[in-house]
PLY file of the C-alpha trace (Angstrom):
ply
format ascii 1.0
element vertex 254
property float x
property float y
property float z
element edge 253
property int vertex1
property int vertex2
end_header
58.24 -57.53 44.31
55.19 -57.53 42.09
56.17 -55.20 39.24
54.03 -53.60 36.54
55.89 -53.00 33.26
54.29 -50.33 31.10
55.35 -50.97 27.50
56.48 -54.58 27.77
56.60 -55.11 23.98
59.21 -52.40 23.39
62.97 -52.85 23.13
63.55 -52.19 26.82
60.35 -53.87 27.99
61.16 -57.15 26.28
64.46 -57.29 28.20
62.85 -56.22 31.46
60.44 -59.17 31.45
63.11 -61.91 31.67
65.40 -59.76 33.84
62.68 -59.22 36.43
61.71 -62.89 36.40
65.37 -63.88 36.78
65.61 -61.68 39.88
62.57 -63.35 41.42
59.93 -60.70 40.80
56.30 -61.29 39.85
55.62 -59.48 36.59
52.46 -57.80 35.29
52.81 -56.65 31.67
50.74 -53.63 30.62
50.56 -53.64 26.80
48.35 -52.56 23.93
48.27 -56.10 22.55
48.60 -59.28 24.59
48.82 -61.27 21.35
51.85 -59.28 20.20
53.62 -59.92 23.51
52.80 -63.61 23.33
54.34 -63.80 19.84
57.51 -61.99 20.95
58.28 -64.03 24.08
59.10 -67.72 24.51
55.99 -69.60 25.62
57.46 -70.67 29.02
58.25 -67.01 29.79
54.87 -65.69 28.68
53.10 -68.22 30.91
54.79 -66.69 33.95
53.23 -63.26 33.37
49.98 -61.57 34.19
49.00 -59.46 31.17
46.76 -56.38 31.03
45.77 -54.68 27.79
45.54 -50.89 27.90
46.77 -47.57 26.53
49.92 -46.10 28.06
48.30 -42.64 28.01
45.34 -43.81 30.13
46.26 -42.95 33.72
43.03 -44.41 35.11
43.70 -47.78 33.46
47.29 -47.79 34.76
46.04 -47.03 38.27
43.48 -49.84 37.95
46.15 -52.34 36.86
48.37 -51.40 39.82
45.53 -51.80 42.32
43.94 -54.91 40.76
47.25 -56.80 40.85
48.50 -55.18 44.07
51.73 -54.06 42.41
54.47 -52.66 44.63
56.60 -51.23 41.83
56.25 -49.90 38.29
58.75 -49.60 35.45
57.78 -47.34 32.56
59.50 -48.40 29.34
56.86 -46.96 26.98
57.48 -43.97 24.74
60.51 -42.65 22.88
61.85 -39.09 23.04
62.32 -37.18 19.80
65.98 -36.57 18.96
65.77 -33.04 17.58
64.82 -30.09 19.83
61.84 -29.32 17.56
60.75 -32.97 17.32
57.47 -34.25 18.74
56.71 -37.57 20.39
54.11 -39.15 22.66
56.64 -39.60 25.47
55.60 -36.55 27.57
51.94 -37.63 27.43
52.81 -41.22 28.37
55.17 -40.11 31.13
52.55 -37.85 32.71
49.85 -40.54 32.49
52.05 -43.18 34.12
53.08 -40.76 36.85
49.46 -39.78 37.55
48.37 -43.42 37.68
51.21 -44.24 40.06
50.48 -41.26 42.32
46.77 -42.03 42.55
47.35 -45.74 43.19
49.88 -44.91 45.90
47.48 -42.49 47.55
44.75 -45.13 47.55
47.12 -47.76 48.96
48.42 -45.19 51.46
51.97 -46.09 50.47
54.12 -44.61 47.66
55.06 -46.98 44.87
58.65 -47.69 43.82
59.00 -46.54 40.21
61.73 -46.55 37.57
61.45 -44.22 34.58
63.69 -44.08 31.50
65.50 -40.84 30.78
68.68 -39.97 28.95
72.27 -38.90 29.58
71.31 -35.29 28.86
69.37 -34.78 32.11
72.42 -35.55 34.23
74.46 -32.62 35.55
77.60 -31.73 33.61
80.34 -32.51 36.18
81.66 -29.33 37.75
78.86 -27.17 36.35
75.37 -26.22 37.48
73.84 -27.22 34.14
72.45 -30.33 32.50
74.49 -32.00 29.77
71.62 -31.26 27.38
72.32 -27.54 27.88
75.41 -28.18 25.75
74.14 -31.03 23.52
70.45 -30.16 23.01
68.92 -33.48 21.97
66.19 -35.70 23.47
64.85 -32.68 25.32
61.58 -34.35 26.37
63.54 -35.97 29.20
64.19 -32.51 30.68
60.52 -31.75 31.25
60.01 -35.26 32.61
62.74 -34.93 35.25
61.41 -31.48 36.17
57.98 -33.03 36.67
59.44 -35.64 39.01
61.34 -33.03 40.99
58.16 -31.00 41.46
56.37 -33.85 43.25
55.36 -33.49 46.87
57.55 -35.52 49.24
56.57 -39.15 49.94
54.14 -39.44 47.01
56.29 -41.46 44.55
59.60 -43.25 45.23
60.99 -42.56 41.78
64.30 -43.09 40.02
65.24 -42.30 36.43
67.87 -44.37 34.64
69.80 -42.15 32.24
71.67 -44.14 29.58
73.29 -42.94 26.40
72.77 -45.29 23.44
71.42 -48.76 24.30
71.92 -51.67 21.90
70.57 -55.24 22.07
72.85 -58.13 22.98
70.52 -60.72 21.44
66.89 -61.62 20.78
66.97 -64.38 23.39
64.35 -63.60 26.03
64.66 -66.82 28.02
64.84 -67.12 31.81
67.27 -67.06 33.54
68.95 -64.35 31.52
72.54 -64.69 30.33
74.93 -61.88 29.44
78.56 -61.62 28.39
78.68 -58.02 29.60
79.62 -56.66 33.01
77.19 -55.23 35.52
76.86 -51.47 35.29
78.55 -48.90 37.49
76.15 -46.14 38.54
76.14 -42.67 40.04
73.39 -40.30 41.15
73.02 -36.94 39.46
76.17 -36.96 37.31
77.71 -39.50 34.89
80.02 -41.89 36.78
83.70 -42.03 35.74
83.43 -38.85 33.64
86.64 -37.94 31.82
87.34 -34.26 32.43
89.38 -32.08 30.07
90.86 -28.61 29.99
88.88 -28.14 26.77
85.79 -27.33 28.83
87.26 -23.88 29.54
87.10 -22.83 25.87
84.33 -20.23 25.67
81.04 -21.37 24.12
82.26 -24.61 22.54
84.36 -26.18 25.33
81.66 -27.99 27.30
79.86 -29.27 24.16
83.18 -30.71 22.97
83.85 -32.47 26.29
80.27 -33.78 26.43
80.59 -35.16 22.90
83.96 -36.73 23.75
82.39 -38.57 26.68
79.04 -39.53 25.19
79.89 -42.86 23.56
81.69 -44.04 26.71
78.22 -44.38 28.25
76.84 -46.71 25.59
75.32 -49.81 27.22
73.15 -52.74 26.21
69.42 -53.05 26.71
70.05 -56.18 28.76
72.49 -54.43 31.10
69.97 -51.65 31.82
67.14 -54.13 32.38
69.27 -56.15 34.78
70.29 -53.00 36.67
66.65 -52.06 37.29
65.61 -55.62 38.16
68.47 -56.00 40.64
67.70 -52.65 42.28
64.06 -53.67 42.84
65.17 -56.60 45.00
65.22 -54.16 47.91
62.63 -51.53 48.79
65.21 -49.15 50.27
67.15 -48.19 47.16
69.99 -45.67 47.22
68.67 -44.32 43.91
65.27 -43.07 45.13
64.71 -39.46 44.10
67.62 -39.37 41.63
68.47 -39.45 37.95
71.01 -42.27 37.66
73.98 -42.26 35.32
75.35 -45.65 34.22
78.49 -46.93 32.54
80.03 -50.27 31.64
83.32 -49.72 33.47
84.82 -52.91 32.04
85.04 -51.51 28.50
0 1
1 2
2 3
3 4
4 5
5 6
6 7
7 8
8 9
9 10
10 11
11 12
12 13
13 14
14 15
15 16
16 17
17 18
18 19
19 20
20 21
21 22
22 23
23 24
24 25
25 26
26 27
27 28
28 29
29 30
30 31
31 32
32 33
33 34
34 35
35 36
36 37
37 38
38 39
39 40
40 41
41 42
42 43
43 44
44 45
45 46
46 47
47 48
48 49
49 50
50 51
51 52
52 53
53 54
54 55
55 56
56 57
57 58
58 59
59 60
60 61
61 62
62 63
63 64
64 65
65 66
66 67
67 68
68 69
69 70
70 71
71 72
72 73
73 74
74 75
75 76
76 77
77 78
78 79
79 80
80 81
81 82
82 83
83 84
84 85
85 86
86 87
87 88
88 89
89 90
90 91
91 92
92 93
93 94
94 95
95 96
96 97
97 98
98 99
99 100
100 101
101 102
102 103
103 104
104 105
105 106
106 107
107 108
108 109
109 110
110 111
111 112
112 113
113 114
114 115
115 116
116 117
117 118
118 119
119 120
120 121
121 122
122 123
123 124
124 125
125 126
126 127
127 128
128 129
129 130
130 131
131 132
132 133
133 134
134 135
135 136
136 137
137 138
138 139
139 140
140 141
141 142
142 143
143 144
144 145
145 146
146 147
147 148
148 149
149 150
150 151
151 152
152 153
153 154
154 155
155 156
156 157
157 158
158 159
159 160
160 161
161 162
162 163
163 164
164 165
165 166
166 167
167 168
168 169
169 170
170 171
171 172
172 173
173 174
174 175
175 176
176 177
177 178
178 179
179 180
180 181
181 182
182 183
183 184
184 185
185 186
186 187
187 188
188 189
189 190
190 191
191 192
192 193
193 194
194 195
195 196
196 197
197 198
198 199
199 200
200 201
201 202
202 203
203 204
204 205
205 206
206 207
207 208
208 209
209 210
210 211
211 212
212 213
213 214
214 215
215 216
216 217
217 218
218 219
219 220
220 221
221 222
222 223
223 224
224 225
225 226
226 227
227 228
228 229
229 230
230 231
231 232
232 233
233 234
234 235
235 236
236 237
237 238
238 239
239 240
240 241
241 242
242 243
243 244
244 245
245 246
246 247
247 248
248 249
249 250
250 251
251 252
252 253
């Protein structure tokens, strides 16, 4: 596929570039500064990219980049959610701009684009309950409004998925192609965290589910490289099982 990465100079974006190239995709990097990206990547990797400079909050520019390069897929790795419930960040504005650009480009192409967004563990459903995990651990709440925005879309306008990791850490600063990793491929599940460890503690009034959520949270820690590889591998096929879903991930080998 030809894939547009929004935010290619960020922690996730820098891992997505080599992961996508390793999986045989053509990559268009949408960044504020082409010079910054060139300094961050090995020269042989940078030469394999098409690079567009633009603002991640400019939906018209994102649409233009998609259409000019005839991109079939988009990955948004720009923006970071505030941790505290009262915290502010630019993520909601970026998310909405990317989504609008994708929708409008898809309408013009008369075909919905395949899109991956980044979310967080909190937007997944607490197993066995009708609530999100962030109802019990109220952090990174910007992801909640983002997933609600996706779910409000008209059918067949955007083929979206949202990867929902817990903490992501870097394996290395090596961005060469092909990528190498000492970690296992991720196990995934739609809607709820895969391999969740249940406990009778969840039945304790008020505090039970927050305790169980906290007990599970660090089991879903992954690496940036694992998440990038998961997305890149999924984009090898247009008919993904994850379309229309928030996707929980875990390194089952740990």
